[in-house]
N, C-alpha and C positions, 0 to 999 in steps of 0.2 A: 049789647051794642059796644060796650067797653072792651069786651073780649075780642070782638071782631077787629076793632081798631088796633089792638095790640098785635094780633096775628098779622095784619097787613103790614104794620111797621117792621116787624121781624123779617118778613119775606122781602121787603124792600131793601133792607140792610144787606141781607144775604146776596140779593141780586147785584147790588152795588159792589160788594166785595168780590164777587165772581168776575164782574166786568173788569175790575181793577187787576185782578190776578191774571185774567186772559191777556191783558196788555203787556204783562211782564214776560218777554220772550226774546230769543236770539234767532236771527235769520241769516243763513249762509247761502250765498247765491249759487254755489256750485258744490257738487258732491265729490268730484275728483278733478285733479289738475295734473298735468304732465309738464315737467320742466327739465331743461338741459343743464347738466353740471356747469356751475359757474355763472348761471344767469340769476336774475332777480325775480322773485315770485311775489305777487300780490293776491291775497285771499280776501275778497270783499265780504263785509259783515255789517249788520245793523242789529240794534237791540232796542228794547222798549224805552219809554219816556225817561228822559235824563233826570227827572225830578227824583227818581228812586236810586240814582247812581250812588253806589257805595264801593266796596272792593270789586275790581274787575281784572281779568287776566286771560291770556291765551295759554293753552297748555297742549301737551302731546298726550293722546290717549294711550295708556300703557296696557299691555296684555296681562300683566300681573297685578295683584292687589297692591294698594298703597295710594297715598295722597298724591294727586297730580302736581307737577312742578311748574310754576310760572316761567314761561320761556324767557322773559326778560332777566330772570335770575339764574337761568341755566348756563353754566360756563361754556357748554358746547355751542351756544348761540350768542355768546358775548360779542357785542358790537355788530351783530348781523341782523337783529330784529328791531322793528319799531311798530307802534300801534297808533292809529289816528285817534284823536280824542275830541274831535269836533262833534258836538251834539250827540246824536245817536249812532254815529259812524264808528265802527270798531275794526276797520280794515287792518290786516296784518301784512307787513312787508318783511320778507326774508331775502337777504342779499347773499350772493356768492354761494348758492346752494350746493350741497354735497350729496353723494349717494347715501350717506348715513342719515340725511334729513328726511328720507322717504318714511312716510307714516301717516297716521290720522291726527288731524289738528282740530281743536274746538275752542270756543270762547265761552266764558262764564262770568256772571256777576252776582252780587248780593244786594238785597234791600234791607231796610231796617226791620222789616217784619217777616223775612223769609230767608231760607238757606240759599245755596248756590243754584243759579238758573243758567242752563246751557241749551244749545241746540240738540234736538233728538239724536242726530248723527253728525259726526264731524266731516271734514273735508279730507279725502285721501290724496296725499301728495306723493307722486312718483318722480324721483330724480333719476335721469337716465344719461348715459353717455351716447354720443353719436358714433356711428359706425358706417363705413362705406362698404356696401355689399354689391357683388356682381351677380347679375342674373345668369344662373348656370346655363339657361337655354340659349344665351347669346354668346357663350364662350366659344371661340373658334370661328365666330361669324364676323362679317365685316363691321356690322353695327353692334357695339358692345354697350350694354346698358348698366349704369351705376346708380345706386340708390343711397341717399343719405337717410339711414334708418335709425330707429331707437326702439327701446323695449316698450314704449307706450306712445300713444298718439297725441301730438301737440298741434295746436291750432295755427301755428305760424305759416306764412306764405312767402317767406323771404329766406332763400338759401344762397349761401356764398360757396363757390367751388374754387379749390386751389390745386394746382399741378406743380409738383416738385417745390412746394412751399410758396409759390407765387400765385397771386389772385388770377383766376382764369375767367370766371363769369358769374353773373347774378341771375338766379332763376326764381320763379314763383312756385315751382313744383320740386318735389324731393328727388326726382330722377333726372339723370343726364345721359344722353346718348353720344358716344364718341366713335370716330372712324378708326378702327384698329389697324387699317392699312397705311394710315398717314403717320410719318415719322414724328411730326410735331406733337402727336398725342402720346408718345412714349413717356412713361414715368409713373410716379406715385401720386395718388389723388387723396384729398381730404375735403371735408365739408364743415360748414359752420352756419348756425341760424342767427338771425338778427338779434334776438334777445340775449344772446350769450357770447362772451368773448372766448368761450371754450371751443377749440377746434377738435374734430375727430382725429384719431390716429391715422397717419398716412398708410395707404394701401397701395402696394405696387400692382399695377394692372397690366402694363405692357412693357416689353423690353427685357434684355438679358440681365439687367441689374435686379430684376425681380426674383431671380433664382440665386440661391446661395446657401452654403453651409459654413458655419463658423464653429471652430473647435476652441475650447477653453480648458486648458492651454493646449498648445500644439506639441509640446514635449513633456513626457511624464517619466519619472524614475521611481521605481517601487521595489520593495524588498521581495525576494523570492519567498513563496509560501504565504504572502499576504494577499489582500484583495485591493482592487483598484477600480475607480469609476472614471471612465472616459466620457466627457460631456461634449455635446454639440447642440447648436440650435440651427434651424433651417427655415428658409423662406421660399415662397413660390408665388406666382401671380394669383391674385384674388379670383375666386370663382372655380379654381381647381380643387379637386378632392384627392387627398393622399390615400392611395390604395395599399401601399406596402412600403416598408422601410427595412433596411438591413445594414448590418456592419459586416465588413469582409476584410480579408488581408491579401488575397491573391487576385490580381486583376490582369486577365489575359485578353488580348484583343479578339473580339468576335465570340468570346465565351462569357456566358452569364456568370457573375461571381457567386461563390458559395457563401450562403449565410453562415456566419461564424458559429451560430448555434447548432448547425448541422455538421460541423467539422468534428471528426472523431476525437481530435486532440483536445477539444473543448467541452466534450460531453459532460453535462452536469456541473459545469463550472462557469457558464455565462448566463447573463440575464439582462433583458432590456427593461429599463425603468424610465417612465415619462413623468417628469416633475411638473411640467406645464405643457400647454399646446405648443407645437413647433419645437419641442425639445425631446431629444432621445439620448439617454445615457446608456453606455455599455458597462456592465459590471462583470469583472473577471475575478474569480476567487481562486485560491490555492495556486498562485502564480508560479510558473516554471520558467526556467531559463529560455526555453524555446518559444515562450510567449513574447519574447522581445521581437516585435514586428511593427510595421506601420499599418494602422487600422483606419479604414475609410468608411464613411457613411454614405449610403445611397438611398434616395427615396423615389418612389414611383407615384405619379398622379395620372389622372385621366387625360392629361395633356402632355405627358412625357415624363422623363426621368432625369435626375440630376445627381452627380457624385461630387462630394466635397473634396477638393484637393488642397494641400498635399496629404491631408490626414493627420492622425496623431501618432507620433513616434514614441513607442513604449520601450523603455529600457528596464531590464530586470537585473538586479544585483544582489549579492550577498554582502555580509560584513567581513572585514578582515582586519586583524591587528598587525601593524608594522612596528618594529622596534628600532630605535636609533640611539646612539650614545649621546649623553647630555652631561658632559663633564666626566670626571674620573670616578664619581661615586653614585651616579644614578643613570636611569634610562628614560627616554621619552617614548611613550606609546601613542600611536595614532590609530583611530578607528576609521578605516577608509572604505570607500565604495567605488565601483567602476563608473558610476554616474552620480550626479548631484541629486540627492533625495529631495522630493517635493515636500512642501509644508514645513521647512525649517525645523527638522527633528531635534529632540532632546536626547542626548546620549547617556547611557548608564553603563558603569564599569563594574566588573566582578573579579574577585580574586579567589581562586580555588572554589568557584561556585557561589561565594558569598558576596553580596552586594557591597560595593565601595560607595559609601554615602557622600552626598554633596559634591559629586563630580559629574556635572551635567554638560560637559563639553566633549568634543571628540578627541581630546588629548589628555594624557595622564602622565605625571612624573612619578617614577618609582625609584626609591632609594635602595641602597644595597641591603639594608635590613628588612626590606619589604619584598623579598624574593618570593616567587610563586607563579602559578598559572593565571594569566589574565585574559579576559574576554570582554566583549562589549555588546550592547544591544541598543535598540531605539525604544523610547517610551511608547507604550501602546502595543509593542511587539516584543515584550521582554522574553518570550519563549523562543524567539528567533535569534539566539546569540551567535556571535562569531565563533569560529574555532579558537580554542584556548591556545595561548602562546606562553611557553615557559620563559621566565625572565630571571636572570642572574644565577640562582642555585637550583640545579636539577632535583636535588633531594626534596625541595619544598613544593615540587610540581605534581607529585602523586596525590590525588585526592578523589573522593566520591562525596558529593553533597546531595542530601535529600531535601525536597521542598518542605517536608515536615517529617517529624519522627513518630508521630502518632496520628492515626486515622481511625475514625469510627464511622461505619456505614451500615445500611440496612440490609438484612437478609433479602435476597432476591434482586437487589440493585446491582449497579456496576461501580467500580472504583478505579481511579487512575493513581498510580504511585510513580512519582517522578524522581529520576536521579540525574545528576550532572557530574561528569567525571573528567579529570585532567591528568596529563602525563607529559613527560619531556617530549619536545617537538621531534626529536630524531627517531622516535619509535613509531611503530604502526600497530593499530589495534587489529588483532586477529580473531578475537571472539569476545562476545559479551553475553551475559545471561543473568537471570535472577534465580535465587534459590532460597530454600527455607531451612534445610537441615545441613548443619556444618559439623562434621565429625573429623577429629584429628586423624590425619593420615589417609583419609578417604576423600576422593574427589567429589565435590558437591554436585548434585543432580539438578540440571536445568528444569525449572518449574514447568516448562512446556512439555517435558517428557514424563511428568508425574501423572499417573492415571487419574488422580483426583481432579486434575485441572484440564483434562483432555477437552479440546474444543471450546474452552472458556477463557483462555489467556491469549494475549496478543502483545507483541512488542512493537512500539512505534518510535521512530526517531524524528523528532520535530526539527532538530538541527544537529550539527556535529557536536560531539561530547554530551549528547542528551539521549537517554533511553527511558521510555515510559512503559510501565507494565500496566496493562488493563485486564482486570478480572471481571467477568460478567456473571450474572446469576449467582451472587455470593451465597455461600453456605456457612453454617456455624463453624465447620471444620477449617474454614479459611482464616480463622483468627490465628495468625502466626506472625513471626518476625521475618520480614522479607529483606534480603541483602542482595546487593548488586556486585558483580565481579566482572572485571575485564582483563583480558590477556593481551599482551603486546609481544613483539619479537624481542623485547628486553626484560620480560617478566610479567607478573600478574599482580592485581591489587583488588582488595575487597573492601567495600565501604562498611565501616562499623559505626554505630551498633546496628544499623539497619532501620527499617520502618516497621513499627508495631501496628498491625491492623487488628482492630476489634470489630466484631460483627454482632449486630443486635437486631432484635425485632421490637415492635411497639407493643406496649401493654397499658391498659387503662386500669388505674387503681381508684378505689372509691373510699372517701373518708367523710365522716359526719362534719357538717358545718352548721350546727344549730339543729333544732328539732324539725325544721321544715325544709331543709335543703341539704344537698350533698355536694361535695367538692370532688371533681374528677381530675385526675392527673394523667397525662400521656407520658409514660416514662420509658427510658431505655437503660440498658446495662452499661452504656458508655455515653459520653457527651458527643452527640452528632456533630460532624464537621460542618462548616459554612453557615452556622447560625440559622437553622431551618425555621420555616414558617409552618405552624401546625394548623390542621384543618379538622373540624369536628363534624361527626355525622350522628343523626338520631334516626333510628330505624332505616338506615341507608340513605336518608336525605341529608344534604349538607346543611349545617348550622352556620349561617352567614355571620360575618364580622366577629369571628372568634379565632384569632390567629396566634394565640398563645397556647402553652401546653397545659393550661388549667381551664376548667369550665365549671361554673356553679349551676346546679340543676335544682329547681324548686320541685316541691311535691306534686304540683299540677303538671310537671313536664316529664312524667315517668316515661320510660321506654328503653330501648337498647342503644347504647352509645359506643362509638368507636372513633378512632383518630387516625390521621395520616399526616404525611409531610408533603408540602407542596413540591411538585415535580415527581412525586412517587405516590400519587393518589390511589393507584391500584394496589399498593402495599399497605392496606389498612390493618390496624390492630384487630384482634378478636373482639367481637362486640360484648359489652357488659350490660346486664339488665339492672336498671336503677328504679327503685320504688316498686311499682306494681308489675307483677309478672304478666298480667293480661295485656299490658301495653308493649310487651317485648316480642311478640310474634309478628313477624313482618317479612314480606318479600318486596324489594324495590327494583324496578327496572331502570336502566340508564335513560331509556326513552320508551314511549309507548307506541310510536309509529316509525316505521323504517320503510324507505323506498329504495330498492336496489335493482340493478340491471340484470336481465337474463344472462346467464353465463358467468356472472361474477360471483364473489363470495361475500358473506355477511356474518358479522359477529353480533350476537344478542347477549347482553350482559344482565345478570341478576345478582342482587345482594340480599342475603337473608339473615334474619336474627331470630333468637329464641332465648328462653330463660337459661341462665348459666348452668343450672344443675342437670340439664339434659344433654344427651349426646346424639349427634346426627348419625342415623344408621343407613340412610339411602337418599339419593337425590336424583332427579331426572326432569327432562322437559317433555311436554306432550302437546298434542294439538286437538284431540277429540276428547271431550268431557261429557260422558253420559251418566245420568243419575243412576246410582247403584252399581255401576260398572267401573272396575279399576282401569284408569287410563293406561294407554300403551306408551312405553318409553319410545321416543322418536328414533332412537338408535335401532330399535327392533322393527321399525316400519320398513317394509320392502322398498317403498318409494325413496327412502333416504339411505339405503345401503351403500356404504363406502363414501358417503358425502357429509356425514355429521361427525362432530367431535366435541367432547366436553373438555374444558381446561379450567383449572382452579389456580388463579393468580395468587390469591391469599385466602386465609380462612374466611368463611361466610360469603365466598364469591364463587359463582359457577357461570362460565361462559359457554354458550352454544355457538359453534361455527358450522355454517352450511356452505358447501362449495358447489360450484357449477349449478347455480340457481336455475330453476325451471318455473314456468308460469304457474304450475299447480302447487308450487311451494308457497304461494300467497295464502297464508293462514294466520290465525292468532296462536301464538306460542306462549304456553304457561309453564311456570316452574313450580315443582312441588318437592318438599323435603319431609322426611320421616325422622322422628327421634325415638329414644328408648321408652318414652311414655306411650302406653298402649293407645291412648287417644291423641298422641302428639304428632299429628301431621298438619302441614300447612301448605296451602296453594296460593300463589300470588295472582290475584285478580286485579284488573281485567286481562292482564297479559300484554304481550307485544304484538301489534298488528303489523305483519310484514306484507308489503306490496311489491310485486315483481313486474318490471316493465321492460319494454325494448325501446329503442329510439326510432323516430320516424321524422322524415322531412316533409314539411307542409309548404306548399307554394301558393303565394297570393300575389295579385297584381299590385304594382306600386308605380303608377303612372304608365305612360305609353311606352316607355323605353327601358324599364327594368322590372325585376321581380323581387319580392321579399321572401326569403326562405326562413323557416322556423324549425328548430330542432325540438320536437315535443316528446313528452312522455305521458303516460297515463296517471302518474303520481309525481309528486315533487321530490326529486332525488335528494337524499341526505347529503350533508357536508358541503353544500353550496358549490356544485361542481363547475369546472372550467370546460367549456365546449371547444371542440376542434372541428374545423371544416375541411373537406376534401373535394377537389375537383378532378374528375377522372382518375381518382386514386391518389392524386398528389395533394399534399398538405397545403392549405391556404393559410399563410402565416398571418400573425397579428389579428386574428379574428376569434377572440376567446369568449364571445357571448353566444347566446343561443339563436341569434338572428343574423342573417347575411343578405346584403343587397347585391343582386346580380344584374349587371347592365346587359344591353342587347349584344354588345360585342364580347360578352363572356359566356357564351353558351357552353353546355357540357353536362355531365352527370355529376350531381352533388350528393354528398353524404356527410354525416356528422358523427362524432364520437365524443366521449368524455375522457378528459385527461386521467391517466392511470389505467384506463380500459380502452386504449386505442384500437385494440383488436376487435372490440365489440361495436363495430360501426353499424349505422343505420343502413337499410336498403338504399341504394343509389336512386336518385330521381333525375330524370332528364329535363333540363330547363332550356327553353327557347328553341334550339335547333337540333333535330334528331341526329343529323350527320355527325355532330360533335360528341355524341353520347356513346359511341362504340370505342371501348378502350380495354386494354389489359395493362395493369401496373404491377410491377414487382417491387417488393419491399427493398430489395437491393439487386444490383445487376452482377455483382461479383461476390462469391462466397468462398472462403477457404476453411476447410475442415480437416480433422485428423483421420488418418486411416484407422478403422475400427470403431469410430464414433458414429453418431447419428446426426442428421442434418434436416432442418425444416426449410423448405423453399416456399415462400408465400406469394400468392398472386391475388389481385383484386380486379374484378372485371365489371364493366358497365355496358348497358345497352338500353335502347328506348323502352319505356315502361310497358308498352302494350305488347311486347314480345315475351315469349316464354323460353327458358333454356331447356333443351332436350338432352344434351350430353356435354360432359366436360372431361378432358383428360390432359395428361402431360406426355410429351414425347421428346426424343433427342435427335432422331434422324429425319430430315426433311428433304425429300426428293421431289423434283418437279413432276407432276402428273401422277404421283403415287401417294395414296393415303398413308399418313404417318401411323406408326404402331404405338398403341398405348403402352407406356413404360411398364405397366403392371403385367403385360403379356410378354415382355421380353424375358427370355430364359435367364439372362444375366442378373435380373432383379427379382427372380422368383422368391417370394417369402420375405423380401426386404423392403418393399415399398407399400405405402399406405396413403390414401387421400383423406384429409380431414377438412370439414367445413365449420369454422368457428362461428361465422355469421353469414347472412345472405351476401352474395357477390364475392365471396371469399372461398378460395380453394388452396389448401396447402399440401405440398408433396413432402412426405417424410421418407427418407432413405436411411436404413439402419446398417450397421456393420460395414461401413464404407470401405471400398477397395480403390486401388490406384486407378483402375480402368473406369471407375465411376466419374472420372474427370471428363465432363461433357458440358455442352450448353443445353439447358432444359427450357422448353417452351410450353406455354399453356394455350390450349385451344378450346373454345366453347361453341356449341351449335345452338341455334334458336329455331323456331318454327319458320323462319324466313331466310336463314343464312348462317354463316359461320364467321368466326373472327379469331385470329391468332396473334398472340402478344409477341412482338419482336422488339429488340433482338433476343430476348430470353435472359436466362440467368446462367452465368458461367460459373460452374462449380469446379474448384481445384481441390484435390485431395493430396495431403502431404503427410509425411511422418516427421518425427522430431529427430534432430541430430545435434550432438554436442561438439563444438569446436573448441580447441584449446590454444590460447595465445602463449607466446614465449614468457619465460619467467622474467620478472622485473622487480628487483628489490624484494626477493623472497615471496613475491605474489604472482599469481597468474590469473587470467580472466577466462572464465568459461562462458560460452554463448550457446544458448539453445536456439538453433536455427530451423527454419522451415523453408520450403520452396515457394511458399506464398504467405501473405500476411494474414494470420488467423483473425477471424471476425471477433467482434465483441471485446477487443482489448483484454485478452485473458490474463489471469494471474498465474505465474509460473511456480512450479514446485521443484525443488532440487533435493537430490538424495546423495549422500556420501556413504559408501559401503552399505547401502540399503537403508540407512537411517536418514530421516528427513532433516534437511538443513533449514531451520526456521528463519534465519536472518536473510535469506535470499528469496525474493518474490518476483523479480523481474526476469527478463530474458537473458540477462547477464548476471554472473555471480563471480565475485572476486574471492579467491581462496588462498590460504597461506600454504607455504611449502610444508610437507610432512614427510616423515621417514616411513619406510615400509610400504606394503602393498596398499593401494588406494584405488577406488573406482567412483565415478560420478555419473549420474543420469538425471534427466529432467522429465517433467510431465506438466500438464496444464490442469489448473483447478477445475474440478468437475469431471475430469477424465484421468483420475489418479492412477488407474490401472494401465493406461496407455503410455508406458515409459519409453523413453528413447533407448536405443542400444547404449550400453554403458561405455564410457571412455575409462580406461584403466591403465595403470602402470604395468610394465612387462611382467609376465608370469609364465610358468612352465618353460623356463629357459633351459636349453639342453646343449651340451657340447659333445660332439661325436667325432671319431677319427674316421676319415674317409679312406678306406683301404680295402683292397680285394682279398687280402690274406694277411699273413704275418708280416711284420715290419722288420726288415733286416738292415744292418748297417749298409749305408750307401744308397738306400732307397730314397724316394721323394714321398712326403706324407703331407696331407691336408687335413686340418681340423676345422670343422664347420660348426657355427653357432646358430641356433634357431630359437624363436621366442614368440609368444602370443601377446600382442599389445595393440591397444587402440587409444590414441593414434599410433600408427605404425612406428616400429623402432627407428630412431634417428641414427644411432651409432652403436657399434659393438666394440668391446675392448677384450683383449686376450691377456691372461696372466698365467704365470707358472708359480706354483707354490714353492716357497723356499723358507728355510728356518728363520732367517733374519727378517725378511720382508718379501711379500709377494712381488714379483717383478712384472711390470707392464711390458709386454712383448710387442704388441702392435694393435692397431685399430682396424676394424673391418669385420665383415661377417665370417671370413675364412682366414686361417693362418696356415701358411704353407712352409715346409722345411725341405730343402733339397740336400742330397748327400748326407743323410741323417747318420748320427753316431750315437754311441751309448750315452754320451753326456746329455743328449736330448731326452732321455728317459725321465719320467716323472709325472706329477699330477698337474693337469692343465684345467683351467676353467675360463668361462667367458662372462661378460657383463653386458646386458642389453639395456639401452637407455631410450626413453621417450620423454615428452614434455611433462609427464606426470611423475616420473621416478625411474628407478632402475631395479634390476633383479639379477642375481648371480646364479649361474648354473651349478649343478653338483660337479665337483672335480672328476675328470676322467683320466684314466691312466694311459699314458703313451709308453708302450712296452717295446723297446728296440732289442731285437735278437741278434746275437753275434757269437762267433766261435771262441773257444777258450783261449786265454792269453795270460801272461804273467804267472805261469805255472811254477810253483816253488815247493821246496820241502822244508818243513819246520820240525826240528828234533825235540824230543823230551826224554827225560830219564826217570824211571821209577824202580828203585831197587836194582835188581840185576837185569832188568829189561830196558831196552832202548826202543822208543817209539818214534816213528817218522810219520808226520802228518802232511798229506798232499793238499795244496791249496791252489786255486786258480780263479780268475775273473772270467765269467761267462754268463750268457743268458740264452736258453735256459740253463739250469744247473748241470754241471758235468758229472759224468761217471768216471771213476779213477781205476787205473790198472798199474800194478807195481811190477817193475822189471829189475832183474839182477844181471849185471854184466860179468860174464866170466871170460876166460881166455878164448877169444875167437868166437864167442856166442853170446846171445841175449836170451835170458830165460824169464818167462812170465811166472811170477811168484803167486800173486793173488789179486783179486779185485777189491776195491774199497778205499776209503779215504785214508785209513791208518794202516801202517805196517809195523808190527812189533818184532823186534830182533833180540836175541840173547847177546850178551856182551862179547861172546866169542864168534859171532856170525860175521866174520870179516868178508869184505867185498865192496863192489861199487853198485849203488842202487839209484834208480830214478823212477819217476811216476809219469803216467800219461793221462791227461784230462781230455775227455771226448764228450761232444754233444752232437745234435743233428746237423750242425753247421760247420764242424771241423774238429781238430784235435791239436794238442800242444804238449810237448815234453818238458819236464823240469830238467835242470842241470843235474849232473851225477853227484851222488853223495858217497864219500868213501867212509866205510865203517871198518875200524881196526880195533885191536885191544887197547891202543893208545888214544883212542878218540875221546875217552872220558877225561884224561888229563889235559888234552889240548883245549877242550871246551872250558876247563877251569882256568887255564892260563889266560884265555881271552878275557875272562871276566876280571881277573886281578889286574891285568894291564890297564883295562878301561878305568878301574877305580882310581889308579894313581893319576892319570891324566885328568880325570873328572874333578879330583880334589883341587888341583892347581887352578883349573879354569873356574871353579866355584868361588875360590878366594878372590880372584881378580874381579869376577862378576859381582861379588858381594860389595866390594868397595865402590865400584861404579854405580851400582844400584842405590846404595845408601846416599850418595851425594845427589843423585837424581831425584830420589824420594823427598828429600828435604826441600828441594827447590819447587817441586810440583806435587805437594802432598794432596792438595784438594783434587787435582785432576786425577791422580792415581786412585784416590778414594772413589771418585765417581766411576772410573772405569772398572774398579774392583766390584762396585755394586752392580754395574751392568753385567759384568761377567758372571756374577753369582746368580743373576736372574736368567741370563740367556745361554751361558755356555754349559754344555753337558759335562758330566763327570768324565774324567779321562778313561779311555778304554784301557790304555796301558798306564797304570798308576806308577809303577817303578819296575823297570825291566832289567835293572842292573844286578848282576850276580856279585854280591859283596863277599870278600874274603874275611875270614875270622881274624886275620892279622893285618891291620892296616899299614904296617911298616914294610910290607913286601912291595917291591917295585916291579914294574913291567919291563920286559925286554923289548928292544926296538924292533925285533924281527916279527913280533906278534901284533904290531899296531895296525896291520891292514885288515883285521877282522872288525866287522861292523856290529855295533850294539844300538838298541833303541832305548833311550833313557825315558822319554815321556812322549806319548802320542795322544792328541785330543781330536775328537770330532766336534766341531763347533756348530751349535744350532741344528743338530741333526733331528729329523723326525723319528729316528729309530734308535735313540740313545739307550733304550732299555733292551734292545735286541742282543743276543749273544754275539760274542766276537766272531767275525766272518759270516754272520748270518745273512748278510746281503753284500753284494759287491758294488752296488751303485754309489756307495759313499766314499770311494777312494779319492774322488776329487776334493772332498772336504777335509782330508787328513792334514794335520800339521805336525811337523817333527820338531819338538821343542829342543831336544839335545841329541846330537849324534856323536858317539865316542868310539875311537878305535883303541882297543886295549887287549892285552893277553895276560893271563894269570898262570902262574906256575904251580901254586900250592893249594888249589881248591879241590877238594874231593869231588868225585864224579856225581855223587848223589845230591850235591848242593848247587849244582849249576843253575837250575831254574826254581829253586825253592822259594825265592822271593818274588816270583811272578804274580802280579795282582791284576785281576780282571775287574775293573771298576765299571759299574753300570749305572 
């Protein structure tokens, strides 16, 4: 009985306690609340008996762990929350609510015998802004419906409407209907609810003021080669949807403006960026001077279009340094621009390429002791310096500065080596290059012409005075010292000591770090530039959060480790096996699943490791793996012939590239490698699964008035692609997602593609109206190509889906009523045309070995099972050759221009050749070249068509001078000399010269030189010079030979022993034959023929000679020979000596005085004479007596003697005396004496005759 009582009592206590506990609770009257920003929110709340009240609080339920915070103590709610404390009421009031107040709220309290007690779930508060929305179905209608909406539903029934900020009306519903035709309703509308003072943003609904574009700012000034953002915001009436927006520069009435992104001038340099809704910024990179334009923004909506005026005026400038005097001892430099740069730039000054510190304004004072070349730049664009200006002393202005003198780079990477050079302002740079080998007396070789660097070096000029050398795919042999040299028209300068380039690979070293771990170090043979970040890999997998060049590896982390440098992850070090060899065999794939488009290319990467002591003997990829059967290398599979390639970027790496993907290429690809261990083969499982897909457009309904198009694939394309949409072959801009909404007024054939593979479009799908789906679109309507090259003309055609194409072809001649001829069947194109279909709806025409007559308009036509369609107007193909034009010389420079009869497509890079060698510094259609001597030729070509050179332009060559005559030239005739030359551009002028000893004489200019009434004095060597804009060339001298009869026939006597010799001389061309005559009493007797006549001393008589040639004859005067002739000859000589002595004394006195006064002049003339004057032909012709005291009688003074005779500057000074008669005009007679001698023996008359040669 007692036990029963105790059991009952215990049960009663438990039941009482349970009842008490059940009464301890929190009740929230609502699960969710919606409030407008700025309003006051009350959250009703009750909790159990106040007798147990102890600590109590409202808190916000947090998503993360942690103790909730009492709202009354939370700074975010300070002064905005309050809680009722009457009995069991715990209502929370939050005033001036914000969007950040959205969340879940709950109330809790404690009793003396329990922990925190709260409601099972809190109240979800959503704070929303109000927004005026226009019902799109009423846009354009008379009754326009506006709704005051929010992101959540609130229970209010009191709405206040405002128009243009003024209260309009009060409604109990959220919507208002206005009459769009009534002018009083024009303006912007906003709404407000009763519970909140917060009004919605105004929304322009009706009126012109609802449309607008605002540019910020309207004027922009930017540096050439920099980037610029042109910003604008736009507005339009609510309810309209923006379909398209473009920036443009050319606005022609009645012509749709061209999107700047589609302008060839801006290809690859413009981008649209949208920071927020109703904002569109245009970014232009690599600014050029011709980018200085006014840019306007236009947007299109379903209710119309709007263009923002006046647009943004962009000015593009470079920097320039001006110099002005600033006192007698310094100069003031100013860094100026043609417009005021935006953003208040900071200026930086440089002297001879070195930065001048603490000078951040656009002016600089330079003292006399600070002479040098100065330039300026703007902070943030230090590489875009102004041209350098030489200040004060020219000697200080020659310099080459390198950005660094030591560079360390990875094998396989690229390196940029920068130089900055200065020189005096008055010179012009004619040539620049980098070189590595510098030998004394040998011209350095441009590194671009070194076989080691072929195709791997490039010069770029960021700004004037700057030249950067880029070397790609570095090798160990490139570890050299690189120097920069530039040439000007005033000399050359080489930058010393140059830049020392070190080339290294990465290597992992292992060292012990205790008994249970190893320390790995990623080392190089030089210190890499730019403070690199290191990345570690274990068995090909990246080890995260290890960005230093050392790594600790514990014993349980065994495997193959390698390292790389961020930015060059593909250039990993060889892997090193650490701890257990079993853990070092691996193959890692960069991804295990790849999805690619049919027709595209794909790269599949593998990275493999193995123990260090083995060597790899073979590697390959395969797809079929059968037990017990050796897999087949994919390169040997017929399906892949010519479409696969292996490349090894670094050790332990092998990449498989498959091109022109097909559906059946969808396979699992595995990599296997073999080592020199008999059992050492390893296959990477599970391999890489490649999926191959095409694109397809799916159409689904989206309301009664539009369709939704989706560009779908059978797998998810890798690399997060950007989609491009086309309507009837034309690109639909600004739609870069895989879905597109098409309204009823936009029917047509739609297709899609992926950026980077625009040629691989989906089949076109006809949407809404079939009539709008017939089209042919050409990728361009005008093409210009080179003679001898190939061209592809692309067409894209669409038609309703339920038809089938039966035939396609291209043609050029379209005659009414006559079926056009397929261009493949035209004899002119036999073997030169081909059709290719990259994707469905695409047909390309390829024409090879283009000819001039291929200049035609090409059209595409296709036939279906119900009809045909021709694409008009077609594609106009122009075929041109290259031609070089030459400008006039200007300051030792000329400009070459490679011209075509049409503008070549694809903005080609030009190649220039000088004398057959490539001129690497010229890459545009114009090339400025310096004047050179000697023969020179230039030609141009286009990159990709190197073999199709223009005809060369060249200086004159093969210049010839000829005498235009029907026969021999005789005295009195008229003669014309003509000059001809081969030159391109043609010869501008000819000059004629006659060779003379002193200096060649300019006779005339013109192609022909005519001489009338010619004489023997005109005989000689003539040559001509041909001139064009590239240079000049001399002809080989030609001889003008004037023929004439003998004249000036004379006898010259000589004595030898008892014999007396007479020599007959005459001036004639051709040479004369001579006949000797003796005159006797009443008769003349021919003695003999020949030049000389020898007589005995007793052969008395009168003698004369006759000179004859084919043009006439001439007799000499008679010579009397008697036994006294010998004595008379001696008398003449003695007489001459006496007179000569007297004259010599007088002459000596006069000369002595003159020499003292003009010694220096005489010295110079003597020096010139020693160089230019030939030796005297007659050194001394005076016959001197043995007795100087004898005098001459006056009767003998009529006899003539030649004391000195000189031929000056003769071309034939070494010829024997009288060997040519053309030189008589050059003879000078230094002294002429009349003398007779009485006492000189006969045999001494001419003993002192000297023939000096």
